[in-house]
C-alpha positions in Angstrom: 217.5 -124.6 40.9 216.7 -121.2 42.2 215.2 -118.4 40.2 217.5 -115.8 38.5 215.4 -112.9 39.9 217.1 -110.1 38.0 216.4 -111.9 34.7 213.2 -114.1 35.5 211.3 -111.4 37.6 212.4 -107.9 36.9 211.9 -106.0 40.4 212.9 -102.8 42.3 212.1 -104.4 45.8 215.4 -106.2 46.1 214.2 -109.9 45.9 217.8 -111.4 45.8 218.4 -109.7 49.1 215.6 -111.4 51.0 216.3 -115.4 51.1 213.0 -115.9 53.0 211.1 -114.2 50.3 212.8 -115.7 47.4 212.1 -119.3 48.8 208.3 -118.2 49.0 208.1 -117.2 45.4 210.3 -120.1 44.2 207.5 -122.2 45.6 204.4 -120.0 44.3 205.8 -119.5 40.7 205.3 -123.1 39.4 202.0 -123.0 41.0 201.3 -119.6 39.2 202.6 -121.0 35.7 200.2 -124.0 36.2 197.4 -121.8 36.7 198.1 -119.9 33.6 198.5 -122.8 31.4 195.3 -124.2 32.5 193.2 -120.8 32.9 195.0 -118.4 30.7 194.4 -117.7 26.8 193.2 -120.9 25.5 195.1 -122.4 22.3 197.5 -119.4 22.2 200.1 -120.3 24.8 202.8 -121.1 22.0 202.1 -118.0 19.8 204.6 -115.1 19.6 202.9 -112.1 20.7 204.3 -108.4 20.1 204.0 -107.7 24.0 205.2 -104.7 26.2 207.1 -105.7 29.2 207.8 -103.5 32.1 211.8 -104.1 33.4 211.7 -101.1 35.5 210.0 -98.0 36.6 211.9 -95.6 34.6 211.2 -94.1 31.2 213.7 -96.4 29.4 212.6 -99.9 31.0 208.7 -99.1 31.7 207.7 -100.4 28.0 210.2 -102.8 26.2 208.3 -104.2 23.1 209.3 -107.7 21.5 207.8 -110.9 20.7 207.1 -113.5 23.5 205.3 -116.5 24.1 203.0 -115.9 26.9 204.1 -118.3 29.5 207.7 -116.8 28.9 206.5 -113.2 29.9 208.6 -111.8 32.7 206.1 -111.0 35.2 207.9 -108.4 37.3 207.1 -106.7 40.9 207.5 -102.9 40.8 206.8 -100.2 43.3 206.8 -96.6 42.2 209.6 -94.4 43.5 209.3 -93.7 47.3 209.0 -90.1 48.4 210.9 -89.8 51.8 208.9 -86.6 52.7 205.5 -88.0 52.1 203.0 -88.3 55.0 199.8 -90.1 55.5 197.3 -87.6 53.8 194.1 -88.5 55.4 192.2 -90.2 58.6 193.0 -90.3 62.1 196.9 -90.7 61.4 196.8 -87.7 59.0 200.3 -86.2 59.1 202.1 -89.2 60.7 205.0 -90.8 58.7 204.0 -93.4 56.1 204.0 -97.2 57.6 206.7 -99.1 55.9 205.6 -102.4 58.1 202.1 -103.1 58.8 200.6 -101.7 62.0 199.6 -104.8 63.8 196.0 -103.4 64.5 195.3 -103.1 60.7 196.9 -106.3 59.7 193.5 -108.4 59.1 191.8 -105.5 57.2 195.0 -104.7 55.0 195.1 -108.5 54.1 191.5 -108.4 53.1 191.9 -105.2 51.1 194.8 -107.0 49.3 193.3 -110.2 48.8 190.1 -108.6 47.2 192.0 -106.6 45.0 194.4 -109.5 44.0 191.5 -111.8 43.3 190.2 -109.4 40.6 193.2 -110.0 38.7 193.4 -113.8 37.7 189.5 -113.6 37.5 189.7 -111.4 34.4 192.0 -113.7 32.8 189.7 -116.7 33.3 186.7 -114.7 32.2 188.6 -114.0 28.8 190.5 -117.2 28.2 188.3 -118.3 25.1 188.2 -114.9 23.3 191.3 -115.6 21.2 189.1 -118.2 19.2 186.8 -115.2 17.9 189.3 -112.2 17.7 188.3 -109.5 15.2 191.8 -108.7 14.2 195.5 -109.6 15.1 195.6 -106.0 16.6 192.9 -106.8 18.9 194.1 -110.2 19.7 197.3 -108.7 20.7 195.7 -106.1 22.8 193.8 -108.9 24.7 196.7 -110.9 25.3 198.7 -107.7 26.6 195.8 -107.0 29.1 196.1 -110.7 30.1 199.7 -110.7 30.7 199.5 -107.3 32.7 196.6 -108.7 35.0 198.8 -111.6 35.8 201.7 -109.0 36.7 199.3 -107.4 39.0 198.5 -110.6 40.6 202.2 -111.0 41.2 202.3 -107.5 42.7 199.5 -108.3 45.2 201.2 -111.9 46.1 204.3 -110.0 46.6 202.8 -108.0 49.4 201.1 -111.0 51.0 204.6 -112.8 51.0 206.5 -110.0 52.3 204.5 -108.7 54.9 201.9 -111.4 56.0 203.9 -114.5 57.0 202.1 -117.8 56.8 198.6 -116.2 56.4 199.9 -114.5 53.3 201.4 -117.6 51.8 198.0 -119.4 52.3 196.1 -116.3 50.7 198.4 -116.3 47.8 197.8 -120.1 47.0 194.0 -119.5 47.6 194.1 -116.8 44.9 195.2 -119.6 42.5 192.5 -121.8 43.6 189.3 -119.8 43.0 187.9 -120.0 39.7 185.6 -117.6 37.9 181.8 -118.7 37.8 182.7 -121.7 40.0 179.8 -123.0 42.0 182.0 -124.3 44.5 185.0 -121.8 44.7 184.0 -118.6 42.8 185.9 -115.4 42.9 185.2 -112.9 45.5 183.1 -110.3 43.7 180.3 -111.0 41.6 181.1 -109.1 38.5 184.4 -111.3 38.2 182.1 -114.5 37.9 180.0 -113.3 35.1 180.8 -114.8 31.6 182.6 -112.8 28.9 181.3 -114.8 25.8 182.0 -112.4 23.2 184.1 -109.5 22.2 181.3 -106.5 22.7 181.1 -108.1 26.4 184.8 -107.8 26.5 185.2 -104.3 25.3 182.4 -103.3 27.8 184.2 -105.3 30.6 187.4 -103.6 30.0 185.5 -100.1 29.9 183.3 -100.5 32.9 184.6 -103.1 35.1 188.3 -102.2 34.6 187.3 -98.5 35.2 185.9 -99.5 38.6 189.5 -101.1 38.9 191.0 -97.7 38.2 189.3 -96.0 41.2 189.8 -98.9 43.6 193.7 -98.8 42.6 193.9 -95.1 42.9 192.2 -95.1 46.4 194.6 -97.7 47.5 197.3 -95.9 45.9 196.4 -93.0 48.6 197.2 -95.8 51.7 199.3 -95.1 54.5 200.9 -98.6 54.0 203.6 -97.2 51.7 204.3 -100.8 49.9 200.5 -100.8 49.0 200.5 -97.3 48.0 203.5 -97.5 45.6 202.5 -100.8 44.3 199.0 -99.5 43.2 200.5 -96.4 41.6 202.7 -98.4 39.4 199.8 -100.6 38.5 197.7 -97.7 37.5 200.1 -97.1 34.7 199.3 -100.3 33.0 195.5 -99.9 33.9 195.4 -96.9 31.5 195.8 -99.4 28.7 193.0 -101.7 29.6 190.9 -98.8 29.8 192.1 -97.6 26.4 191.4 -101.1 24.9 187.6 -100.9 26.3 186.7 -97.4 25.4 188.4 -97.4 21.9 187.1 -100.8 21.2 183.4 -99.7 22.0 183.9 -96.4 19.7 185.1 -98.6 16.9 182.0 -101.0 17.3 180.0 -97.7 17.1 182.0 -96.4 14.3 181.3 -99.3 12.1 177.7 -99.6 13.0 177.2 -96.1 11.7 178.8 -96.7 8.5 176.6 -99.8 7.9 173.5 -97.7 8.9 174.3 -95.0 6.5 175.4 -97.3 3.8 172.4 -99.4 3.8 169.8 -96.7 5.3 168.7 -98.8 8.1 168.6 -98.9 12.0 169.3 -102.8 11.9 172.6 -103.6 10.5 172.6 -107.5 11.8 172.0 -108.6 8.3 175.2 -106.5 6.9 177.4 -107.9 9.7 177.2 -105.2 12.3 175.8 -104.6 15.7 172.6 -102.4 16.1 173.1 -99.1 18.6 170.2 -100.4 20.5 171.8 -103.4 21.3 175.2 -101.7 22.3 172.9 -99.7 24.7 171.5 -102.7 26.3 175.2 -104.2 26.7 176.2 -100.9 28.2 173.2 -101.1 30.6 174.0 -104.5 32.0 177.9 -103.8 32.3 177.6 -100.1 33.7 175.1 -101.6 36.4 177.1 -104.5 37.6 180.1 -102.5 37.7 178.5 -99.9 39.7 177.8 -102.8 42.3 181.7 -103.3 42.5 181.9 -99.9 44.8 179.9 -101.5 47.4 176.8 -100.3 49.4 176.0 -96.6 49.3 176.4 -96.4 53.2 179.4 -98.4 54.5 181.0 -98.4 58.2 183.9 -100.4 56.4 184.8 -97.8 54.0 184.5 -95.1 57.0 186.7 -97.3 59.2 189.5 -97.9 56.1 189.4 -94.1 55.6 189.7 -93.3 59.1 192.5 -95.6 59.8 194.6 -94.1 56.5 194.1 -97.3 54.7 192.2 -96.5 51.6 191.5 -92.8 50.6 189.3 -91.0 48.2 190.4 -90.6 44.2 193.0 -88.1 44.3 192.9 -87.2 47.9 195.2 -84.2 47.7 192.6 -82.4 45.6 189.9 -82.5 48.2 189.5 -79.1 49.9 188.6 -80.1 53.4 190.0 -81.4 56.5 190.6 -85.0 55.1 189.2 -86.3 58.3 185.5 -85.5 57.3 184.7 -84.4 60.9 181.2 -83.5 60.7 181.0 -83.5 56.9 177.9 -84.4 55.3 176.7 -85.4 51.8 173.4 -86.2 50.0 172.7 -90.0 48.9 170.0 -91.1 46.7 167.8 -94.0 48.1 164.4 -95.5 47.4 161.5 -94.4 49.5 158.3 -96.0 48.6 157.6 -95.4 44.8 160.1 -92.6 44.4 163.9 -91.9 44.9 164.7 -89.4 47.3 167.8 -87.6 48.5 169.2 -88.3 52.1 171.8 -86.4 54.1 174.2 -88.6 55.4 177.6 -88.3 57.1 180.2 -88.2 54.5 182.4 -90.6 56.3 180.0 -93.6 55.7 179.1 -92.4 52.1 182.8 -92.7 50.9 181.7 -95.5 48.6 179.2 -93.2 47.0 181.8 -90.5 46.7 184.1 -93.0 44.8 181.1 -93.9 42.6 180.7 -90.4 41.8 184.1 -90.0 40.3 183.5 -93.2 38.4 180.2 -91.9 36.9 181.7 -88.7 35.7 184.4 -90.6 33.9 181.9 -92.8 32.2 180.0 -89.8 31.3 183.1 -88.2 29.5 183.5 -91.5 27.6 180.0 -91.7 26.6 180.0 -88.0 25.2 183.1 -89.3 23.0 181.0 -92.2 21.7 177.9 -89.9 21.1 180.2 -87.7 19.5 181.2 -90.3 16.8 177.2 -91.2 16.3 176.6 -87.3 15.9 179.4 -87.1 13.2 177.8 -89.6 11.2 174.4 -87.6 11.1 172.6 -90.2 13.2 169.7 -89.4 15.5 170.5 -91.5 18.4 172.4 -91.0 21.7 173.7 -93.6 24.0 172.8 -92.9 27.7 174.0 -94.2 31.0 171.0 -95.8 33.0 170.1 -94.4 36.5 172.6 -95.6 39.2 169.7 -97.5 40.8 169.0 -99.5 37.5 169.7 -103.4 37.9 171.7 -103.2 41.2 172.4 -106.2 43.4 174.1 -104.4 46.1 173.1 -101.4 48.1 170.0 -99.4 48.9 168.7 -100.1 45.5 169.2 -104.0 45.7 165.8 -105.6 45.0 164.3 -102.5 43.7 162.9 -102.4 40.4 164.4 -99.2 38.9 164.3 -98.3 35.3 167.1 -96.8 33.4 165.3 -93.4 33.7 165.1 -93.7 37.4 161.7 -94.6 37.9 160.6 -97.3 40.6 158.1 -99.8 39.1 156.6 -103.1 40.1 158.2 -106.4 39.5 155.8 -107.1 36.7 156.3 -103.6 35.3 160.0 -104.4 35.3 160.0 -107.8 33.7 157.6 -106.9 31.0 160.1 -104.3 29.9 163.3 -106.1 30.7 164.0 -106.9 26.9 164.0 -103.2 26.3 166.8 -102.5 28.7 169.0 -105.7 29.2 170.7 -107.9 26.3 168.4 -110.4 25.0 168.8 -113.9 23.9 168.4 -112.8 20.3 170.9 -110.1 21.0 173.5 -112.4 22.6 172.8 -114.9 19.4 173.4 -112.1 16.9 176.6 -110.8 18.7 177.5 -114.5 18.8 177.0 -115.2 15.2 179.3 -112.4 14.3 182.2 -113.7 16.3 184.4 -115.2 13.6 188.2 -114.9 13.7 189.9 -112.5 11.6 193.8 -113.6 11.6 195.1 -112.0 8.2 197.5 -109.0 9.2 195.5 -105.6 8.5 192.2 -107.1 8.2 189.3 -106.6 10.4 186.0 -108.0 11.2 182.7 -107.0 9.3 181.2 -105.5 13.0 184.3 -103.1 14.0 186.3 -100.3 12.4 190.1 -100.2 12.1 191.9 -98.3 14.8 193.4 -95.1 13.7 197.0 -96.2 14.3 198.8 -99.3 15.3 200.8 -100.3 18.3 204.1 -98.8 19.3 204.6 -96.8 15.8 203.8 -100.1 13.8 201.6 -100.3 11.1 198.1 -101.6 11.1 199.0 -104.9 8.9 202.1 -105.6 11.3 201.9 -109.1 12.5 201.0 -108.2 16.2 200.5 -112.3 16.9 202.8 -114.8 15.0 203.1 -118.5 14.9 199.3 -118.9 15.3 197.5 -122.1 16.1 194.9 -123.5 13.8 191.7 -121.9 14.9 
């Protein structure tokens, strides 16, 4: 039987009017569900979850709340509303009409961009599949599952583009997205950060804040694309990505708040014995997740990034806000690089330094969140401040790859770095302490000892609302 596309897959791309596309998705959808049941949230497939579902892009249909079992979620396909007057805003094609179909000369590059973005979506679901068993509350469990199903919808968004515009190549790439596995030695995910383990909820909140925040900037730059279907797809994805970032930032803030409460109650910096996570451990987790997320932007100097921009395929963050020619002809900027035992500024063409320009926007965003977390610490009258490490710290990609840079931005010897590594990155003892705290709290309105309750519930519901019902025995 064919799918009822208006019911099963809500969309605004006229799926029912394209029989070839309908057939392709009819073939792909069972494979997606097999992947979801195998690699989605383990042990909770039959639970009833209070989820938000997008059924249209307008205000009435964007966020419909209700109980669903996750395999029954309606993974829709949505593009932001078209602007018939919009033109390509940057690059060599600046001022030309947007492309409704793919220009032949950019077919391979666009496919690579879409596949790389698409691969991150199922990867994060796989990384987080075991977290439900150690949830700190039903509120947090529901938020995890909301993120998971939306990552699944983002996969659908990229797969739609592959099926609709890339023919057989697109169908093969869509299948491959379900074949790779996060952390696999044989067939890993494309980007390194999406092969890291997410073994505990502190790691998850860090991932949602730092790594998903990279996703925000990648989506925002693709939302500027001259290929209109990709741009509009990413614009709608960004509306959902905001929730993922909220989960990360507020989750870390609540961990910090609880730690401060325990520090003041017991007059100690070491709160592990009292069911909390030390601020020093939080700093080390922050250092790790921030640094691997910086790598996701790529090398500081990149001809690929320059070519994407010049071709009109991938712009800067909020391209319209830049006060220049939007082609970067003759423009330069400074880029940090290691030179011997010091880090110096190097003047480079702005066009090849676009990854660093996007990374600048990301770093500034992270600094704003850091200020909010430090405000929590300051309000508790505790003399401690979290810091972002230097952007050369613990890097595996770009000019700082293989260079031993401290969080303060000093270049040291390999021996010097290893001797102080445990001051900067999570230790085995840190990970064990956090792991020991990861015990499920499944009673409505109750929260684990290491995290404070949120300020408010979801969709005007109280904190003791049963956000996940019909729970399995955990």
